[in-house]
Structure formats: C-alpha cells, structure tokens
Legacy VTK file of the C-alpha trace (Angstrom):
# vtk DataFile Version 3.0
C-alpha trace
ASCII
DATASET POLYDATA
POINTS 256 float
-35.789 -107.556 100.221
-34.721 -104.047 99.154
-32.519 -102.287 101.675
-33.449 -98.685 102.302
-30.059 -97.826 103.728
-26.489 -98.821 102.781
-24.603 -101.542 104.574
-21.876 -100.163 106.844
-18.990 -102.029 108.454
-17.167 -100.074 111.153
-13.670 -101.388 111.855
-12.207 -100.547 115.260
-8.712 -101.846 116.075
-7.347 -101.736 119.605
-4.265 -102.751 121.546
-4.758 -102.319 125.307
-7.192 -99.420 125.000
-9.383 -100.046 128.061
-9.228 -96.361 129.056
-10.798 -95.149 125.822
-12.488 -97.924 123.891
-15.771 -97.830 125.848
-16.367 -94.188 124.950
-15.424 -94.907 121.346
-17.811 -97.843 120.955
-20.633 -95.998 122.742
-20.321 -93.137 120.257
-20.235 -95.506 117.273
-23.372 -97.262 118.527
-25.179 -93.920 118.828
-24.048 -92.913 115.333
-25.370 -96.214 113.911
-28.795 -95.859 115.542
-30.491 -95.232 112.181
-28.488 -97.975 110.454
-28.734 -100.730 113.071
-30.392 -103.234 110.705
-27.722 -102.733 108.049
-24.522 -102.216 109.984
-21.881 -104.084 111.932
-18.950 -103.295 114.174
-15.849 -105.336 113.393
-13.626 -105.122 116.457
-10.019 -106.322 116.234
-8.358 -106.804 119.624
-4.641 -106.948 118.860
-2.798 -108.991 121.523
-4.632 -107.239 124.350
-3.630 -107.995 127.931
-5.982 -105.582 129.706
-9.783 -105.287 129.799
-10.240 -104.160 126.185
-11.915 -107.375 125.016
-14.386 -107.468 127.911
-15.393 -103.876 127.231
-15.950 -104.680 123.558
-18.198 -107.577 124.552
-20.345 -105.215 126.641
-21.166 -103.296 123.476
-22.175 -106.489 121.657
-19.917 -105.922 118.675
-21.139 -108.057 115.787
-17.688 -109.420 114.942
-14.995 -109.748 117.594
-11.602 -110.873 116.333
-9.119 -111.677 119.069
-5.816 -111.313 117.260
-3.074 -113.210 119.045
-0.539 -113.096 116.223
1.814 -110.572 114.600
2.973 -111.611 111.147
3.405 -108.146 109.671
6.089 -105.682 110.685
3.403 -103.065 111.369
0.776 -104.535 113.664
-1.797 -101.732 113.279
-1.801 -102.158 109.508
-2.196 -105.913 109.979
-5.162 -105.342 112.305
-6.847 -103.067 109.759
-6.411 -105.675 107.026
-7.689 -108.388 109.363
-10.783 -106.301 110.049
-11.314 -105.675 106.349
-11.199 -109.406 105.600
-14.083 -109.893 108.052
-16.085 -106.851 106.942
-19.032 -107.301 104.580
-20.183 -103.721 104.215
-20.725 -101.726 101.077
-19.136 -98.880 103.012
-16.136 -99.380 105.315
-15.648 -96.963 108.182
-12.378 -96.866 110.099
-12.588 -95.399 113.604
-9.589 -95.353 115.935
-10.185 -96.748 119.426
-9.470 -93.371 121.060
-11.902 -91.413 118.861
-15.441 -90.283 119.726
-17.706 -89.625 116.734
-20.837 -87.413 116.723
-24.347 -88.838 116.403
-24.740 -87.509 112.852
-21.381 -88.884 111.676
-22.794 -91.254 109.057
-25.709 -89.060 107.983
-23.283 -86.247 107.073
-20.383 -88.278 105.713
-22.071 -90.887 103.516
-23.638 -88.438 101.002
-20.146 -87.131 100.192
-19.146 -90.479 98.683
-20.227 -89.869 95.121
-18.593 -89.554 91.731
-14.839 -89.982 92.002
-14.811 -89.276 95.755
-14.382 -92.684 97.398
-12.960 -91.769 100.814
-13.980 -89.061 103.280
-12.131 -88.248 106.506
-13.576 -86.184 109.337
-11.840 -83.311 111.107
-10.018 -84.552 114.199
-9.617 -82.352 117.254
-7.884 -83.218 120.493
-10.237 -83.155 123.455
-8.913 -80.566 125.969
-8.966 -82.847 128.994
-5.490 -81.795 130.208
-3.242 -78.750 129.853
-1.057 -80.485 127.258
-4.164 -81.578 125.344
-5.425 -77.984 125.324
-2.083 -76.683 124.014
-1.953 -79.453 121.433
-5.485 -78.640 120.298
-4.461 -75.014 119.716
-1.375 -76.169 117.796
-3.534 -78.336 115.526
-4.834 -75.144 113.919
-1.482 -74.945 112.112
-2.974 -77.510 109.726
-4.685 -74.592 108.006
-1.390 -72.657 107.615
0.305 -75.226 105.408
0.419 -74.428 101.676
-1.487 -77.604 100.802
-4.027 -77.241 103.604
-5.115 -80.079 105.831
-4.721 -83.529 104.325
-7.088 -86.443 105.041
-6.467 -88.193 108.331
-7.613 -91.742 108.840
-8.680 -91.573 112.491
-12.347 -91.453 111.441
-13.167 -92.040 107.813
-15.539 -93.830 105.460
-14.313 -95.576 102.305
-16.249 -97.173 99.490
-15.718 -100.886 100.126
-15.378 -101.869 96.473
-12.532 -99.411 95.929
-10.821 -100.334 99.195
-10.791 -103.956 98.063
-9.789 -102.944 94.524
-6.575 -101.345 95.782
-5.793 -104.424 97.873
-6.831 -103.027 101.227
-4.109 -102.037 103.661
-0.383 -102.584 103.215
2.333 -103.477 105.719
3.547 -99.906 106.212
3.918 -97.651 109.249
1.318 -95.170 107.970
-1.412 -97.359 106.420
-3.919 -94.492 106.196
-1.593 -92.248 104.187
-0.551 -95.196 102.046
-4.222 -95.918 101.335
-4.796 -92.332 100.206
-1.830 -92.611 97.839
-3.158 -95.846 96.327
-6.635 -94.341 95.937
-5.264 -91.316 94.083
-3.126 -93.476 91.807
-6.305 -95.215 90.665
-7.821 -91.873 89.694
-10.118 -91.518 92.700
-10.268 -88.815 95.360
-9.800 -88.956 99.115
-11.053 -85.799 100.800
-11.063 -84.101 104.180
-14.417 -82.782 105.392
-14.216 -80.207 108.161
-18.020 -80.137 108.423
-17.828 -83.178 110.726
-15.633 -83.032 113.822
-14.570 -86.009 115.910
-12.783 -85.908 119.256
-9.410 -87.505 119.915
-9.789 -88.308 123.626
-6.341 -89.754 124.411
-4.352 -87.876 127.031
-1.209 -86.681 125.275
2.300 -86.561 126.738
5.454 -84.858 125.452
6.970 -88.293 124.899
3.989 -89.239 122.735
4.307 -86.032 120.707
7.976 -86.665 119.929
7.338 -90.349 119.175
4.494 -89.421 116.818
6.701 -86.967 114.921
9.489 -89.526 114.542
7.030 -92.144 113.266
5.624 -89.606 110.799
9.072 -88.775 109.461
9.957 -92.447 108.959
6.606 -93.095 107.290
7.051 -90.136 104.940
10.433 -91.444 103.819
9.125 -94.923 103.048
6.020 -93.552 101.303
8.217 -91.571 98.942
7.400 -88.099 100.251
10.316 -85.860 99.255
12.613 -84.097 101.705
11.661 -80.544 100.693
7.991 -81.257 101.187
8.771 -82.913 104.531
10.940 -79.963 105.560
8.150 -77.545 104.640
5.741 -79.600 106.691
8.104 -79.497 109.678
8.570 -75.727 109.442
4.953 -74.719 108.864
3.585 -77.222 111.373
6.344 -76.719 113.971
7.182 -80.433 113.934
11.023 -80.510 113.852
11.398 -84.218 114.604
9.539 -85.164 111.397
12.323 -83.786 109.189
15.005 -85.140 111.522
13.532 -88.641 111.380
13.250 -88.448 107.559
16.954 -87.570 107.299
17.952 -90.286 109.779
15.988 -92.873 107.799
17.535 -91.665 104.519
21.028 -91.983 106.007
20.206 -95.455 107.321
19.194 -96.674 103.854
21.995 -95.075 101.845
24.023 -97.659 99.910
LINES 1 257
256 0 1 2 3 4 5 6 7 8 9 10 11 12 13 14 15 16 17 18 19 20 21 22 23 24 25 26 27 28 29 30 31 32 33 34 35 36 37 38 39 40 41 42 43 44 45 46 47 48 49 50 51 52 53 54 55 56 57 58 59 60 61 62 63 64 65 66 67 68 69 70 71 72 73 74 75 76 77 78 79 80 81 82 83 84 85 86 87 88 89 90 91 92 93 94 95 96 97 98 99 100 101 102 103 104 105 106 107 108 109 110 111 112 113 114 115 116 117 118 119 120 121 122 123 124 125 126 127 128 129 130 131 132 133 134 135 136 137 138 139 140 141 142 143 144 145 146 147 148 149 150 151 152 153 154 155 156 157 158 159 160 161 162 163 164 165 166 167 168 169 170 171 172 173 174 175 176 177 178 179 180 181 182 183 184 185 186 187 188 189 190 191 192 193 194 195 196 197 198 199 200 201 202 203 204 205 206 207 208 209 210 211 212 213 214 215 216 217 218 219 220 221 222 223 224 225 226 227 228 229 230 231 232 233 234 235 236 237 238 239 240 241 242 243 244 245 246 247 248 249 250 251 252 253 254 255
C-alpha cells in the first residue's frame, strides 16, 4: 500500500509533568489529525511519581515507555534517546511536555525539510499566564538583538529520522538539543529556526527557574565547546549574566 502522507513519530519526554502534559498531548493530537493513520506518539515517562503516566494513558499514546532507570548522567538526554529507539517514523518530532503546538504545526513544518535542511525548530514563546511569564515573554524578544539572530531551539522541532539516526541520536550531555544541532552541521546538513510557526511554553516561570536555566546553559556551552567571548556576548546582548558566570566557573573547575 502506498502511503499518501509521511510517517511521523512524536517523542514527548516527561518527569512529573502532570500540570502541563495533558495540554501538550491534546495539542499534539489535534496537530496529528490529518496524519492519524501514519503517526505515533512515543511517550517516555522518566521516573514519574505523580499522575503523569495516567494522563498519558488518557490520550491513548501509541507507545508508552515507563522509564524507571537512570544510567546516563543527563536523564533528559537519556529519555530522548530511549524514545528514539522506540520510534519508527520517517520524521521524528520532539515536543517538550510543557509545550502547546498549533493545529497546523506539521502542515507548515514538514515542507521545510528538503535539500540539506534536515531539522526545523518552531518559534517558542512563553505563555503570559503570570506577571513573571509576561515579563519573560517580553525579554524573549532580545533573541532578535543578538548578532547571530535566534538559534534553533529544540522545544518543538521536526528532524529527518534517517539523519537523526545517522548522527547517533542524542548524546549524554546537558544540552542534547544544541549538541544535536552541532552534530547535524558537522555532517554538512542544516538545522533552521522557523518563526512562521509559534508554539507556547506554558510552564509558570519563577526567578529561581530563570537563574537555574542560565547556569545550566553556561555549563552546557562550556562542555559543547562554545568559546568564552561568544558566551560573554550572548550574556550581554541577552541580559543573561549567569550564563557567562557559569561558563567561567566550569572552566575554573576543569583547569588542570
């Protein structure tokens, strides 16, 4: 039988995300309405102790992996790789558990995967559900002020499955999405950001989360080989001081 539409595997990884995962899965189901005969949701529940798994069951995910182990240093990266090993799609979509995608997500994103473009990431905006979220959403516009523009972000993306498997999938690093983009580019392919599709980041943000995110980004940049001057420029233009501080702290920690 000839398939009229491509096969899509959507990987959603979650660790205790009962507050958000229902909205995420509902949006993914709506976006797959025209691909329901040739698509699957691969849901990886990573050591969940809340109601995340039961919510996933309500949405009849095709593949539910209850991950009770942690063998990698970075559990999110391990969950992504676990999902990939169970995914059979020609196209692999990665959607974070606190992301809501639009109904036309796949219709608009899939046609962009052609030629040497093998990965497309959607524009991510923070949903203004709280005052801090609203301020953070306004700050996100600083992406456009950086000299290099906005780089791909893996919160909602589609990757050509053959290339994702060619580069070995995901690695045990703290920023698996950025690491994937680096590996893709080293193979001569392109990973692009498409602002024509917007997805909502629905998590309620706290100041503690903002600082923690910046520190994690700085550590990840150091281990991914991003230079200090580029990291410093990022911190200045994006008003993210803890990124540069964390990079320096990690450099000092690894000095011989």
